[in-house]
LUMZATOR-746298 format. One record per residue (C-alpha): x, y, z. Coordinates in steps of 0.02 Angstrom, whole numbers, padded with zeros to 5 digits, always signed. Each point is the difference from the previous one (the first is absolute). Layout:
XYZ;...
//
This chain:
+00000+00000+00000;+00075+00166-00052;+00003+00146+00120;-00107+00144-00064;+00101+00153-00049;-00034+00155+00101;-00034+00150-00111;+00012+00166+00090;-00130+00128-00048;+00072+00149-00090;-00060+00167+00066;-00001+00094-00165;-00096+00146+00074;+00135+00034+00131;+00136-00010-00132;-00093+00119-00114;-00025+00124+00141;+00184-00013+00046;+00050+00040-00180;-00115+00152+00000;+00075+00064+00164;+00177-00025-00067;-00044+00091-00161;-00072+00146+00099;+00157+00013+00108;+00113-00004-00153;-00108+00132-00085;+00013+00118+00150;+00188-00025+00015;+00023+00028-00186;-00102+00160+00006;+00104+00063+00146;+00165-00038-00087;-00052+00076-00166;-00067+00159+00080;+00158+00016+00107;-00109+00049+00147;+00130-00062+00124;+00183+00051+00014;+00081-00150+00084;+00159+00099+00036;-00097+00132+00097;-00091-00135+00098;+00169-00075+00050;+00062+00173+00048;-00140+00028+00126;-00034-00178+00054;+00123+00002+00146;+00021+00186+00023;+00006+00065+00179;-00165+00094-00015;-00097-00149-00067;+00073-00122+00127;-00040+00123+00141;-00180+00010-00061;-00013-00190-00009;+00069-00018+00177;-00122+00133+00063;-00146-00091-00081;+00054-00168+00071;+00025+00073+00174;-00167+00091-00003;-00096-00152-00061;+00083-00118+00125;-00027+00110+00152;-00179+00034-00055;-00034-00187-00013;+00066-00032+00176;-00114+00135+00070;-00145-00060-00108;+00016-00178+00065;-00004+00064+00181;-00150+00111-00038;-00086-00138-00096;+00027-00127+00139;-00074+00118+00130;-00147+00041-00113;-00033-00183-00042;-00001-00047+00184;-00124+00141+00031;-00111-00066-00140;-00007-00175+00075;-00009+00056+00182;-00190+00001+00007;+00000+00170+00086;-00124+00107-00100;+00098+00161+00028;+00166-00077-00057;-00085-00089-00145;-00083+00161-00058;+00158+00104+00015;+00107-00127-00094;-00131-00025-00135;-00012+00188-00026;+00188+00015-00014;+00011-00139-00129;-00145+00074-00100;+00073+00175-00005;+00179-00044-00041;-00041-00136-00126;-00135+00105-00081;+00103+00156-00039;+00147+00011-00122;+00170-00010+00081;+00056+00156-00091;-00139+00102+00080;+00052-00064+00170;+00181+00049-00025;-00047+00175-00058;-00120+00016+00147;+00130-00045+00130;+00127+00117-00078;-00115+00152-00020;-00151-00013+00113;+00072-00082+00155;+00125+00138+00045;-00140+00127-00023;-00117-00096+00115;+00132-00027+00134;+00126+00140+00013;+00105-00078+00138;+00053-00177+00045;-00010+00006+00189;+00028-00151+00112;-00013+00021+00187;+00005-00129+00142;-00041+00045+00180;+00038+00182-00033;+00168-00038-00084;+00012+00055-00181;+00075-00144-00099;-00012+00079-00171;-00059+00165-00068;+00042+00042-00181;-00094+00081-00144;-00097-00129-00099;+00088+00057-00158;+00162-00073+00069;-00083-00167+00024;-00103-00006-00161;+00144+00012-00124;-00017-00079-00173;+00074-00159+00073;-00109+00007+00155;-00158+00028-00100;+00045-00137-00123;+00039-00124+00139;-00159+00044+00095;-00110-00009-00154;+00071-00162-00070;+00002-00085+00170;-00181+00041+00044;-00065-00039-00174;+00093-00165-00007;-00050-00037+00179;-00182-00009-00054;+00041-00133-00130;+00110-00096+00121;-00141+00002+00128;-00114-00095-00119;+00139-00120-00049;+00041-00038+00181;-00184-00013+00048;-00027-00124-00141;+00148-00103+00062;-00066+00000+00178;-00175-00052-00052;+00073-00140-00107;+00065-00090+00155;-00121-00137+00052;-00118+00060+00137;+00010-00171+00081;+00182+00032+00046;-00051+00161+00090;-00136-00091+00095;+00120-00138+00050;+00129+00126+00061;-00129+00095+00102;-00063-00163+00077;+00178-00027+00063;-00003+00169+00084;+00109+00092-00125;-00020+00189+00003;-00045+00098-00156;+00175+00073-00010;+00086-00170+00008;-00128-00071-00120;+00042+00132-00129;+00190-00011+00025;+00019-00189+00004;-00141-00067-00109;-00087+00127-00110;+00140+00117-00059;+00127-00138-00044;-00129-00090-00109;-00071+00161-00073;+00176+00052-00050;+00005-00137-00131;-00148+00084-00086;+00055+00179+00034;+00180-00011-00065;-00036-00023-00188;-00127+00142-00002;+00118+00111+00100;+00136-00030-00128;-00116+00060-00138;-00044+00154+00102;+00185+00037+00028;+00029-00001-00188;-00149+00116-00028;+00059+00114+00141;+00174+00016-00076;-00079+00057-00162;-00121+00114+00092;+00147+00098+00072;+00001+00086-00169;-00154+00095+00060;+00111+00091+00125;+00071+00098-00147;-00160+00103+00004;+00048+00074+00170;+00183+00028-00040;+00083-00152+00079;+00159-00044-00094;-00041-00179-00043;+00042-00088-00163;-00137+00071-00111;+00021+00179+00064;+00188-00001-00034;-00030-00080-00171;-00129+00133-00041;+00117+00141+00052;+00137-00069-00114;-00106-00022-00157;-00080+00171+00030;+00171+00074-00035;+00064-00113-00140;-00169-00050-00078;+00052-00185-00016;-00161-00065+00073;+00001-00178-00068;+00180-00036+00051;-00025+00065+00178;-00164-00093+00022;+00088-00157-00059;+00131+00026+00135;-00137+00024+00131;-00091-00156-00061;+00162-00100+00017;+00020+00050+00182;-00182-00035+00040;+00026-00174-00072;+00155-00020+00110;-00101+00048+00154;-00138-00120-00052;+00128-00140-00017;+00064+00042+00175;-00176-00009+00073;-00036-00162-00094;+00158-00080+00070;-00052+00044+00178;-00175-00067-00033;+00072-00165-00067;+00109-00023+00155;-00147+00034+00117;-00115-00117-00097;+00127-00139+00018;+00014+00035+00186;-00190+00008+00021;-00070-00119-00132;-00187+00004-00029;-00014-00183+00052;
//
């Protein structure tokens, strides 16, 4: 008896689509080369210049610090949402609604312009001892406003991510822990948060990448991040495409950095 020959099905549709995509890419590259829209030499000249590298470092630092603050804010907000206290639930839900529902650019401009007008002085006092008293304009600098705006806006997204991770943990495990006399704090630290982290980490990695790109919005309030420095340069030499190509390169480098961190964390906290 002869063994039947296995014939693999050919996916002609996928191959045809692949050919169309390749043809489109070649067409775009050919048009760019023929039009000489990009001066490769000028790109190489600015790619590792001190100004551009400084802007990239500023963007990376701003996005990273903003993420750390956003995770802390998001964790506190998520715990308020699941606390069962109607006041805390209402306050956290309002915060998430407001900061997720308004554009991040509006928030940055608001913190930079409106906040110092609303509060003239940053005054901290404890038991009659003045700890800090400075004009609000010294605190709300372009960097301060960008950090505050990005952190609070991202904190609203992180709150929902963390809340989803917490709710994904089996309720039976919570009931079992409480039956053993475990306090809510220990329950969260030892059972809920470690398991929720496996769900939270991948989404947080995506948010980090988006946040690094969102630092470009800080150019609107004068912070010298990557896009602002790039814009200042091409405003003087009018080589827009070359400078934007340089900026795109560094954003891709930052994205690769964030992706590498996400990969390491996902291996440390696998989903299953």
